[in-house]
Jmol script that loads the backbone (N, CA, C; Angstrom):
load data "model"
ATOM      1  N   MET A   1      -4.047   3.761  20.909  1.00  0.00           N
ATOM      2  CA  MET A   1      -4.240   4.650  22.055  1.00  0.00           C
ATOM      3  C   MET A   1      -5.696   4.525  22.587  1.00  0.00           C
ATOM      4  N   PRO A   2      -5.857   4.404  23.851  1.00  0.00           N
ATOM      5  CA  PRO A   2      -7.199   4.307  24.407  1.00  0.00           C
ATOM      6  C   PRO A   2      -8.022   5.626  24.350  1.00  0.00           C
ATOM      7  N   THR A   3      -9.249   5.435  24.434  1.00  0.00           N
ATOM      8  CA  THR A   3     -10.169   6.522  24.456  1.00  0.00           C
ATOM      9  C   THR A   3     -10.767   6.716  25.954  1.00  0.00           C
ATOM     10  N   TYR A   4     -10.648   7.853  26.442  1.00  0.00           N
ATOM     11  CA  TYR A   4     -11.198   8.136  27.784  1.00  0.00           C
ATOM     12  C   TYR A   4     -12.280   9.063  27.754  1.00  0.00           C
ATOM     13  N   ASP A   5     -13.311   8.784  28.669  1.00  0.00           N
ATOM     14  CA  ASP A   5     -14.512   9.635  28.829  1.00  0.00           C
ATOM     15  C   ASP A   5     -14.194  10.651  29.913  1.00  0.00           C
ATOM     16  N   TYR A   6     -14.538  11.893  29.623  1.00  0.00           N
ATOM     17  CA  TYR A   6     -14.408  12.990  30.589  1.00  0.00           C
ATOM     18  C   TYR A   6     -15.659  13.658  30.774  1.00  0.00           C
ATOM     19  N   VAL A   7     -15.814  14.243  32.029  1.00  0.00           N
ATOM     20  CA  VAL A   7     -17.021  15.056  32.378  1.00  0.00           C
ATOM     21  C   VAL A   7     -16.542  16.195  33.293  1.00  0.00           C
ATOM     22  N   CYS A   8     -17.145  17.294  33.071  1.00  0.00           N
ATOM     23  CA  CYS A   8     -16.803  18.516  33.854  1.00  0.00           C
ATOM     24  C   CYS A   8     -17.894  18.559  34.989  1.00  0.00           C
ATOM     25  N   ASP A   9     -17.399  18.719  36.156  1.00  0.00           N
ATOM     26  CA  ASP A   9     -18.308  18.853  37.351  1.00  0.00           C
ATOM     27  C   ASP A   9     -18.943  20.157  37.404  1.00  0.00           C
ATOM     28  N   ALA A  10     -18.363  21.144  36.776  1.00  0.00           N
ATOM     29  CA  ALA A  10     -18.916  22.557  36.833  1.00  0.00           C
ATOM     30  C   ALA A  10     -20.064  22.713  35.774  1.00  0.00           C
ATOM     31  N   CYS A  11     -19.798  22.433  34.569  1.00  0.00           N
ATOM     32  CA  CYS A  11     -20.753  22.652  33.491  1.00  0.00           C
ATOM     33  C   CYS A  11     -21.427  21.386  32.896  1.00  0.00           C
ATOM     34  N   GLU A  12     -21.028  20.166  33.367  1.00  0.00           N
ATOM     35  CA  GLU A  12     -21.485  18.943  32.984  1.00  0.00           C
ATOM     36  C   GLU A  12     -21.276  18.580  31.460  1.00  0.00           C
ATOM     37  N   HIS A  13     -20.229  19.232  30.960  1.00  0.00           N
ATOM     38  CA  HIS A  13     -19.794  18.931  29.554  1.00  0.00           C
ATOM     39  C   HIS A  13     -19.193  17.509  29.586  1.00  0.00           C
ATOM     40  N   GLU A  14     -19.538  16.689  28.620  1.00  0.00           N
ATOM     41  CA  GLU A  14     -19.098  15.280  28.498  1.00  0.00           C
ATOM     42  C   GLU A  14     -18.466  15.169  27.072  1.00  0.00           C
ATOM     43  N   PHE A  15     -17.262  14.495  27.067  1.00  0.00           N
ATOM     44  CA  PHE A  15     -16.579  14.198  25.788  1.00  0.00           C
ATOM     45  C   PHE A  15     -15.681  13.114  25.936  1.00  0.00           C
ATOM     46  N   GLU A  16     -15.164  12.605  24.737  1.00  0.00           N
ATOM     47  CA  GLU A  16     -14.166  11.478  24.764  1.00  0.00           C
ATOM     48  C   GLU A  16     -12.850  12.090  24.228  1.00  0.00           C
ATOM     49  N   LEU A  17     -11.809  11.562  24.718  1.00  0.00           N
ATOM     50  CA  LEU A  17     -10.479  11.949  24.267  1.00  0.00           C
ATOM     51  C   LEU A  17      -9.522  10.831  24.123  1.00  0.00           C
ATOM     52  N   PHE A  18      -8.869  10.814  22.996  1.00  0.00           N
ATOM     53  CA  PHE A  18      -7.811   9.803  22.778  1.00  0.00           C
ATOM     54  C   PHE A  18      -6.518  10.288  23.385  1.00  0.00           C
ATOM     55  N   GLN A  19      -5.969   9.407  24.300  1.00  0.00           N
ATOM     56  CA  GLN A  19      -4.757   9.789  25.037  1.00  0.00           C
ATOM     57  C   GLN A  19      -3.944   8.594  25.156  1.00  0.00           C
ATOM     58  N   SER A  20      -2.658   8.865  25.365  1.00  0.00           N
ATOM     59  CA  SER A  20      -1.695   7.839  25.593  1.00  0.00           C
ATOM     60  C   SER A  20      -1.962   7.291  26.995  1.00  0.00           C
ATOM     61  N   ILE A  21      -1.619   6.068  27.281  1.00  0.00           N
ATOM     62  CA  ILE A  21      -1.847   5.528  28.668  1.00  0.00           C
ATOM     63  C   ILE A  21      -0.957   6.206  29.630  1.00  0.00           C
ATOM     64  N   THR A  22       0.219   6.624  29.254  1.00  0.00           N
ATOM     65  CA  THR A  22       1.219   7.334  30.097  1.00  0.00           C
ATOM     66  C   THR A  22       0.892   8.832  30.321  1.00  0.00           C
ATOM     67  N   GLU A  23       0.011   9.359  29.539  1.00  0.00           N
ATOM     68  CA  GLU A  23      -0.311  10.760  29.607  1.00  0.00           C
ATOM     69  C   GLU A  23      -1.160  10.998  30.949  1.00  0.00           C
ATOM     70  N   GLN A  24      -0.974  12.152  31.573  1.00  0.00           N
ATOM     71  CA  GLN A  24      -1.730  12.563  32.730  1.00  0.00           C
ATOM     72  C   GLN A  24      -3.151  12.903  32.334  1.00  0.00           C
ATOM     73  N   PRO A  25      -4.139  12.583  33.220  1.00  0.00           N
ATOM     74  CA  PRO A  25      -5.572  13.009  32.873  1.00  0.00           C
ATOM     75  C   PRO A  25      -5.667  14.488  32.857  1.00  0.00           C
ATOM     76  N   LYS A  26      -6.487  15.015  31.903  1.00  0.00           N
ATOM     77  CA  LYS A  26      -6.768  16.415  31.695  1.00  0.00           C
ATOM     78  C   LYS A  26      -7.554  16.921  32.853  1.00  0.00           C
ATOM     79  N   ARG A  27      -7.281  18.181  33.260  1.00  0.00           N
ATOM     80  CA  ARG A  27      -7.912  18.811  34.435  1.00  0.00           C
ATOM     81  C   ARG A  27      -8.823  20.007  33.968  1.00  0.00           C
ATOM     82  N   LYS A  28      -8.562  20.718  32.899  1.00  0.00           N
ATOM     83  CA  LYS A  28      -9.229  21.836  32.486  1.00  0.00           C
ATOM     84  C   LYS A  28     -10.296  21.570  31.400  1.00  0.00           C
ATOM     85  N   CYS A  29     -11.514  21.956  31.696  1.00  0.00           N
ATOM     86  CA  CYS A  29     -12.680  21.780  30.775  1.00  0.00           C
ATOM     87  C   CYS A  29     -12.480  22.631  29.469  1.00  0.00           C
ATOM     88  N   PRO A  30     -12.644  22.039  28.380  1.00  0.00           N
ATOM     89  CA  PRO A  30     -12.557  22.850  27.060  1.00  0.00           C
ATOM     90  C   PRO A  30     -13.672  23.794  26.922  1.00  0.00           C
ATOM     91  N   GLU A  31     -14.819  23.503  27.635  1.00  0.00           N
ATOM     92  CA  GLU A  31     -16.034  24.439  27.385  1.00  0.00           C
ATOM     93  C   GLU A  31     -15.971  25.641  28.405  1.00  0.00           C
ATOM     94  N   CYS A  32     -15.913  25.376  29.694  1.00  0.00           N
ATOM     95  CA  CYS A  32     -15.995  26.475  30.635  1.00  0.00           C
ATOM     96  C   CYS A  32     -14.643  26.923  31.176  1.00  0.00           C
ATOM     97  N   ARG A  33     -13.536  26.156  30.766  1.00  0.00           N
ATOM     98  CA  ARG A  33     -12.156  26.470  31.162  1.00  0.00           C
ATOM     99  C   ARG A  33     -11.921  26.439  32.681  1.00  0.00           C
ATOM    100  N   ARG A  34     -12.737  25.745  33.398  1.00  0.00           N
ATOM    101  CA  ARG A  34     -12.525  25.593  34.860  1.00  0.00           C
ATOM    102  C   ARG A  34     -11.734  24.296  35.144  1.00  0.00           C
ATOM    103  N   MET A  35     -11.135  24.178  36.258  1.00  0.00           N
ATOM    104  CA  MET A  35     -10.384  23.012  36.507  1.00  0.00           C
ATOM    105  C   MET A  35     -11.136  21.943  37.198  1.00  0.00           C
ATOM    106  N   LYS A  36     -12.379  21.656  36.694  1.00  0.00           N
ATOM    107  CA  LYS A  36     -13.261  20.687  37.330  1.00  0.00           C
ATOM    108  C   LYS A  36     -13.370  19.412  36.467  1.00  0.00           C
ATOM    109  N   LEU A  37     -12.490  19.214  35.581  1.00  0.00           N
ATOM    110  CA  LEU A  37     -12.651  18.130  34.630  1.00  0.00           C
ATOM    111  C   LEU A  37     -12.218  16.785  35.340  1.00  0.00           C
ATOM    112  N   ARG A  38     -12.966  15.742  35.155  1.00  0.00           N
ATOM    113  CA  ARG A  38     -12.620  14.446  35.697  1.00  0.00           C
ATOM    114  C   ARG A  38     -12.760  13.347  34.802  1.00  0.00           C
ATOM    115  N   ARG A  39     -11.885  12.310  34.846  1.00  0.00           N
ATOM    116  CA  ARG A  39     -11.918  11.200  33.904  1.00  0.00           C
ATOM    117  C   ARG A  39     -12.929  10.142  34.476  1.00  0.00           C
ATOM    118  N   ARG A  40     -13.791   9.754  33.702  1.00  0.00           N
ATOM    119  CA  ARG A  40     -14.794   8.712  34.131  1.00  0.00           C
ATOM    120  C   ARG A  40     -14.146   7.368  34.124  1.00  0.00           C
ATOM    121  N   ILE A  41     -14.623   6.571  35.034  1.00  0.00           N
ATOM    122  CA  ILE A  41     -14.162   5.161  35.029  1.00  0.00           C
ATOM    123  C   ILE A  41     -15.349   4.422  34.414  1.00  0.00           C
ATOM    124  N   GLY A  42     -15.028   3.735  33.257  1.00  0.00           N
ATOM    125  CA  GLY A  42     -16.142   3.054  32.530  1.00  0.00           C
ATOM    126  C   GLY A  42     -15.800   1.561  32.323  1.00  0.00           C
ATOM    127  N   PRO A  43     -16.636   0.908  31.543  1.00  0.00           N
ATOM    128  CA  PRO A  43     -16.409  -0.491  31.331  1.00  0.00           C
ATOM    129  C   PRO A  43     -15.221  -0.879  30.429  1.00  0.00           C
ATOM    130  N   GLY A  44     -14.737   0.217  29.814  1.00  0.00           N
ATOM    131  CA  GLY A  44     -13.625  -0.046  28.911  1.00  0.00           C
ATOM    132  C   GLY A  44     -14.026   0.108  27.404  1.00  0.00           C
ATOM    133  N   ALA A  45     -13.092   0.065  26.589  1.00  0.00           N
ATOM    134  CA  ALA A  45     -13.396   0.263  25.207  1.00  0.00           C
ATOM    135  C   ALA A  45     -13.965  -0.953  24.500  1.00  0.00           C
ATOM    136  N   ALA A  46     -14.684  -0.715  23.574  1.00  0.00           N
ATOM    137  CA  ALA A  46     -15.375  -1.832  22.794  1.00  0.00           C
ATOM    138  C   ALA A  46     -14.257  -2.397  21.825  1.00  0.00           C
ATOM    139  N   ILE A  47     -14.466  -3.697  21.486  1.00  0.00           N
ATOM    140  CA  ILE A  47     -13.489  -4.318  20.573  1.00  0.00           C
ATOM    141  C   ILE A  47     -13.915  -3.836  19.069  1.00  0.00           C
ATOM    142  N   VAL A  48     -13.033  -3.421  18.375  1.00  0.00           N
ATOM    143  CA  VAL A  48     -13.262  -2.951  16.969  1.00  0.00           C
ATOM    144  C   VAL A  48     -12.434  -3.758  16.104  1.00  0.00           C
ATOM    145  N   PHE A  49     -13.065  -4.500  15.172  1.00  0.00           N
ATOM    146  CA  PHE A  49     -12.280  -5.298  14.112  1.00  0.00           C
ATOM    147  C   PHE A  49     -12.202  -4.508  12.868  1.00  0.00           C
ATOM    148  N   LYS A  50     -10.969  -4.238  12.469  1.00  0.00           N
ATOM    149  CA  LYS A  50     -10.774  -3.480  11.333  1.00  0.00           C
ATOM    150  C   LYS A  50     -10.086  -4.316  10.226  1.00  0.00           C
ATOM    151  N   GLY A  51     -10.312  -3.942   9.021  1.00  0.00           N
ATOM    152  CA  GLY A  51      -9.642  -4.617   7.849  1.00  0.00           C
ATOM    153  C   GLY A  51     -10.535  -5.705   7.190  1.00  0.00           C
ATOM    154  N   SER A  52      -9.830  -6.565   6.623  1.00  0.00           N
ATOM    155  CA  SER A  52     -10.589  -7.587   5.794  1.00  0.00           C
ATOM    156  C   SER A  52     -11.329  -8.635   6.615  1.00  0.00           C
ATOM    157  N   GLY A  53     -10.950  -8.801   7.929  1.00  0.00           N
ATOM    158  CA  GLY A  53     -11.595  -9.599   8.781  1.00  0.00           C
ATOM    159  C   GLY A  53     -10.641 -10.416   9.622  1.00  0.00           C
ATOM    160  N   PHE A  54     -10.965 -10.589  10.857  1.00  0.00           N
ATOM    161  CA  PHE A  54     -10.086 -11.222  11.848  1.00  0.00           C
ATOM    162  C   PHE A  54     -10.105 -12.730  11.626  1.00  0.00           C
ATOM    163  N   TYR A  55     -11.178 -13.222  11.014  1.00  0.00           N
ATOM    164  CA  TYR A  55     -11.399 -14.663  10.871  1.00  0.00           C
ATOM    165  C   TYR A  55     -10.314 -15.329   9.974  1.00  0.00           C
ATOM    166  N   LYS A  56      -9.617 -14.559   9.171  1.00  0.00           N
ATOM    167  CA  LYS A  56      -8.638 -15.200   8.267  1.00  0.00           C
ATOM    168  C   LYS A  56      -7.429 -15.756   9.078  1.00  0.00           C
ATOM    169  N   THR A  57      -7.181 -15.254  10.150  1.00  0.00           N
ATOM    170  CA  THR A  57      -6.075 -15.769  10.973  1.00  0.00           C
ATOM    171  C   THR A  57      -6.604 -16.916  11.825  1.00  0.00           C
ATOM    172  N   ASP A  58      -7.883 -17.211  11.900  1.00  0.00           N
ATOM    173  CA  ASP A  58      -8.325 -18.218  12.755  1.00  0.00           C
ATOM    174  C   ASP A  58      -8.462 -19.588  12.032  1.00  0.00           C
ATOM    175  N   TYR A  59      -8.240 -19.603  10.764  1.00  0.00           N
ATOM    176  CA  TYR A  59      -8.406 -20.844   9.978  1.00  0.00           C
ATOM    177  C   TYR A  59      -7.091 -21.303   9.468  1.00  0.00           C
ATOM    178  N   ARG A  60      -7.046 -22.474   8.779  1.00  0.00           N
ATOM    179  CA  ARG A  60      -5.913 -23.081   8.249  1.00  0.00           C
ATOM    180  C   ARG A  60      -5.295 -22.126   7.079  1.00  0.00           C
ATOM    181  N   SER A  61      -4.034 -22.387   6.881  1.00  0.00           N
ATOM    182  CA  SER A  61      -3.372 -21.616   5.847  1.00  0.00           C
ATOM    183  C   SER A  61      -3.755 -22.188   4.470  1.00  0.00           C
ATOM    184  N   ASP A  62      -3.483 -21.434   3.459  1.00  0.00           N
ATOM    185  CA  ASP A  62      -3.850 -21.819   2.061  1.00  0.00           C
ATOM    186  C   ASP A  62      -3.114 -23.128   1.712  1.00  0.00           C
ATOM    187  N   SER A  63      -1.828 -23.219   2.060  1.00  0.00           N
ATOM    188  CA  SER A  63      -1.041 -24.364   1.747  1.00  0.00           C
ATOM    189  C   SER A  63      -1.528 -25.711   2.385  1.00  0.00           C
ATOM    190  N   TYR A  64      -2.128 -25.449   3.552  1.00  0.00           N
ATOM    191  CA  TYR A  64      -2.740 -26.630   4.283  1.00  0.00           C
ATOM    192  C   TYR A  64      -3.971 -27.016   3.469  1.00  0.00           C
ATOM    193  N   LYS A  65      -4.778 -26.042   3.079  1.00  0.00           N
ATOM    194  CA  LYS A  65      -6.020 -26.380   2.385  1.00  0.00           C
ATOM    195  C   LYS A  65      -5.725 -27.050   1.050  1.00  0.00           C
ATOM    196  N   LYS A  66      -4.660 -26.558   0.337  1.00  0.00           N
ATOM    197  CA  LYS A  66      -4.260 -27.225  -1.000  1.00  0.00           C
ATOM    198  C   LYS A  66      -3.884 -28.623  -0.686  1.00  0.00           C
ATOM    199  N   ALA A  67      -3.059 -28.885   0.336  1.00  0.00           N
ATOM    200  CA  ALA A  67      -2.611 -30.322   0.601  1.00  0.00           C
ATOM    201  C   ALA A  67      -3.742 -31.140   0.974  1.00  0.00           C
ATOM    202  N   ALA A  68      -4.671 -30.605   1.669  1.00  0.00           N
ATOM    203  CA  ALA A  68      -5.913 -31.406   2.127  1.00  0.00           C
ATOM    204  C   ALA A  68      -6.742 -31.751   0.818  1.00  0.00           C
ATOM    205  N   ALA A  69      -6.810 -30.773  -0.021  1.00  0.00           N
ATOM    206  CA  ALA A  69      -7.643 -30.984  -1.255  1.00  0.00           C
ATOM    207  C   ALA A  69      -6.922 -32.075  -2.100  1.00  0.00           C
ATOM    208  N   ALA A  70      -5.647 -31.963  -2.201  1.00  0.00           N
ATOM    209  CA  ALA A  70      -4.809 -33.043  -2.992  1.00  0.00           C
ATOM    210  C   ALA A  70      -4.989 -34.362  -2.334  1.00  0.00           C
ATOM    211  N   ASP A  71      -4.965 -34.484  -0.995  1.00  0.00           N
ATOM    212  CA  ASP A  71      -5.163 -35.809  -0.367  1.00  0.00           C
ATOM    213  C   ASP A  71      -6.579 -36.239  -0.634  1.00  0.00           C
ATOM    214  N   LYS A  72      -7.550 -35.396  -0.634  1.00  0.00           N
ATOM    215  CA  LYS A  72      -8.986 -35.748  -0.827  1.00  0.00           C
ATOM    216  C   LYS A  72      -9.081 -36.245  -2.268  1.00  0.00           C
ATOM    217  N   GLY A  73      -8.359 -35.649  -3.228  1.00  0.00           N
ATOM    218  CA  GLY A  73      -8.457 -36.014  -4.673  1.00  0.00           C
ATOM    219  C   GLY A  73      -7.815 -37.442  -4.787  1.00  0.00           C
ATOM    220  N   ASP A  74      -6.669 -37.706  -4.049  1.00  0.00           N
ATOM    221  CA  ASP A  74      -6.006 -38.947  -4.148  1.00  0.00           C
ATOM    222  C   ASP A  74      -6.949 -40.003  -3.533  1.00  0.00           C
ATOM    223  N   SER A  75      -7.540 -39.771  -2.491  1.00  0.00           N
ATOM    224  CA  SER A  75      -8.408 -40.836  -1.871  1.00  0.00           C
ATOM    225  C   SER A  75      -9.679 -41.122  -2.614  1.00  0.00           C
ATOM    226  N   ALA A  76     -10.161 -39.988  -3.385  1.00  0.00           N
ATOM    227  CA  ALA A  76     -11.300 -40.192  -4.278  1.00  0.00           C
ATOM    228  C   ALA A  76     -10.912 -41.099  -5.455  1.00  0.00           C
ATOM    229  N   SER A  77      -9.681 -40.863  -6.035  1.00  0.00           N
ATOM    230  CA  SER A  77      -9.293 -41.626  -7.139  1.00  0.00           C
ATOM    231  C   SER A  77      -9.035 -43.070  -6.758  1.00  0.00           C
ATOM    232  N   LYS A  78      -8.508 -43.315  -5.535  1.00  0.00           N
ATOM    233  CA  LYS A  78      -8.381 -44.656  -4.966  1.00  0.00           C
ATOM    234  C   LYS A  78      -9.714 -45.347  -4.835  1.00  0.00           C
ATOM    235  N   GLY A  79     -10.704 -44.532  -4.336  1.00  0.00           N
ATOM    236  CA  GLY A  79     -12.054 -45.077  -4.159  1.00  0.00           C
ATOM    237  C   GLY A  79     -12.664 -45.410  -5.393  1.00  0.00           C
ATOM    238  N   LYS A  80     -12.419 -44.695  -6.369  1.00  0.00           N
ATOM    239  CA  LYS A  80     -13.005 -45.014  -7.777  1.00  0.00           C
ATOM    240  C   LYS A  80     -12.354 -46.268  -8.335  1.00  0.00           C
ATOM    241  N   SER A  81     -11.060 -46.382  -8.114  1.00  0.00           N
ATOM    242  CA  SER A  81     -10.410 -47.568  -8.696  1.00  0.00           C
ATOM    243  C   SER A  81     -10.793 -48.785  -7.894  1.00  0.00           C
ATOM    244  N   ALA A  82     -11.106 -48.675  -6.636  1.00  0.00           N
ATOM    245  CA  ALA A  82     -11.583 -49.868  -5.862  1.00  0.00           C
ATOM    246  C   ALA A  82     -13.037 -50.141  -6.310  1.00  0.00           C
ATOM    247  N   ASP A  83     -13.845 -49.134  -6.533  1.00  0.00           N
ATOM    248  CA  ASP A  83     -15.139 -49.327  -6.991  1.00  0.00           C
ATOM    249  C   ASP A  83     -15.184 -50.010  -8.337  1.00  0.00           C
ATOM    250  N   SER A  84     -14.251 -49.538  -9.254  1.00  0.00           N
ATOM    251  CA  SER A  84     -14.207 -50.138 -10.580  1.00  0.00           C
ATOM    252  C   SER A  84     -13.784 -51.630 -10.610  1.00  0.00           C
ATOM    253  N   LYS A  85     -12.989 -52.031  -9.573  1.00  0.00           N
ATOM    254  CA  LYS A  85     -12.621 -53.417  -9.428  1.00  0.00           C
ATOM    255  C   LYS A  85     -13.807 -54.261  -8.908  1.00  0.00           C
ATOM    256  N   LYS A  86     -14.652 -53.713  -8.146  1.00  0.00           N
ATOM    257  CA  LYS A  86     -15.715 -54.533  -7.591  1.00  0.00           C
ATOM    258  C   LYS A  86     -16.624 -55.150  -8.629  1.00  0.00           C
ATOM    259  N   PRO A  87     -17.024 -54.411  -9.694  1.00  0.00           N
ATOM    260  CA  PRO A  87     -17.939 -55.027 -10.638  1.00  0.00           C
ATOM    261  C   PRO A  87     -17.203 -56.177 -11.365  1.00  0.00           C
ATOM    262  N   GLU A  88     -15.959 -55.956 -11.579  1.00  0.00           N
ATOM    263  CA  GLU A  88     -15.149 -57.034 -12.301  1.00  0.00           C
ATOM    264  C   GLU A  88     -15.083 -58.257 -11.352  1.00  0.00           C
ATOM    265  N   ALA A  89     -14.901 -57.957 -10.055  1.00  0.00           N
ATOM    266  CA  ALA A  89     -14.818 -59.159  -9.148  1.00  0.00           C
ATOM    267  C   ALA A  89     -16.229 -59.756  -9.023  1.00  0.00           C
ATOM    268  N   LYS A  90     -17.261 -59.014  -9.144  1.00  0.00           N
ATOM    269  CA  LYS A  90     -18.573 -59.642  -9.163  1.00  0.00           C
ATOM    270  C   LYS A  90     -18.847 -60.501 -10.349  1.00  0.00           C
ATOM    271  N   LYS A  91     -18.438 -59.991 -11.510  1.00  0.00           N
ATOM    272  CA  LYS A  91     -18.548 -60.728 -12.840  1.00  0.00           C
ATOM    273  C   LYS A  91     -17.707 -62.036 -12.718  1.00  0.00           C
ATOM    274  N   ALA A  92     -16.588 -61.918 -12.190  1.00  0.00           N
ATOM    275  CA  ALA A  92     -15.817 -63.190 -12.061  1.00  0.00           C
ATOM    276  C   ALA A  92     -16.429 -64.179 -11.130  1.00  0.00           C
ATOM    277  N   ALA A  93     -16.977 -63.696 -10.043  1.00  0.00           N
ATOM    278  CA  ALA A  93     -17.627 -64.609  -9.029  1.00  0.00           C
ATOM    279  C   ALA A  93     -18.871 -65.144  -9.708  1.00  0.00           C
ATOM    280  N   GLU A  94     -19.601 -64.350 -10.416  1.00  0.00           N
ATOM    281  CA  GLU A  94     -20.909 -64.861 -11.114  1.00  0.00           C
ATOM    282  C   GLU A  94     -20.532 -65.883 -12.140  1.00  0.00           C
ATOM    283  N   GLY A  95     -19.424 -65.628 -12.889  1.00  0.00           N
ATOM    284  CA  GLY A  95     -18.949 -66.551 -13.957  1.00  0.00           C
ATOM    285  C   GLY A  95     -18.632 -67.910 -13.372  1.00  0.00           C
ATOM    286  N   SER A  96     -17.898 -67.896 -12.276  1.00  0.00           N
ATOM    287  CA  SER A  96     -17.482 -69.103 -11.645  1.00  0.00           C
ATOM    288  C   SER A  96     -18.652 -69.766 -10.974  1.00  0.00           C
ATOM    289  N   ALA A  97     -19.658 -69.098 -10.610  1.00  0.00           N
ATOM    290  CA  ALA A  97     -20.866 -69.654  -9.952  1.00  0.00           C
ATOM    291  C   ALA A  97     -21.662 -70.309 -11.042  1.00  0.00           C
ATOM    292  N   THR A  98     -21.756 -69.714 -12.192  1.00  0.00           N
ATOM    293  CA  THR A  98     -22.591 -70.315 -13.246  1.00  0.00           C
ATOM    294  C   THR A  98     -21.861 -71.549 -13.858  1.00  0.00           C
ATOM    295  N   ALA A  99     -20.525 -71.422 -13.856  1.00  0.00           N
ATOM    296  CA  ALA A  99     -19.841 -72.640 -14.376  1.00  0.00           C
ATOM    297  C   ALA A  99     -19.964 -73.766 -13.391  1.00  0.00           C
ATOM    298  N   ALA A 100     -19.938 -73.553 -12.157  1.00  0.00           N
ATOM    299  CA  ALA A 100     -20.036 -74.631 -11.168  1.00  0.00           C
ATOM    300  C   ALA A 100     -21.517 -75.155 -11.198  1.00  0.00           C
ATOM    301  N   GLY A 101     -22.438 -74.282 -11.518  1.00  0.00           N
ATOM    302  CA  GLY A 101     -23.875 -74.644 -11.592  1.00  0.00           C
ATOM    303  C   GLY A 101     -24.173 -75.585 -12.865  1.00  0.00           C
ATOM    304  N   ASN A 102     -23.386 -75.519 -13.828  1.00  0.00           N
ATOM    305  CA  ASN A 102     -23.626 -76.279 -15.089  1.00  0.00           C
ATOM    306  C   ASN A 102     -23.131 -77.673 -14.876  1.00  0.00           C
TER     307      ASN A 102
END
end "model"
wireframe off; spacefill off
backbone 0.3
color backbone group
């Protein structure tokens, strides 16, 4: 429900009131009881984020994160195996070079 600002033109009493959008504006001031109450037109209500945080819905799901982590782990293990083959290839190349040099 929206919050509306009211002001009384007779006694200048100001207050906020939670009302349904379909409800008619109040006319009677709760302070002086005159029918001089008017609803103010303002910039609108501020955005209020409640709960654990709106950002949770803005990011990827947990299942996506787990799959990405698994893919990252697979690529890391492939990278390690490729790196481990490189020294062996270097040793083989060095061995053939020394054999050719003799």
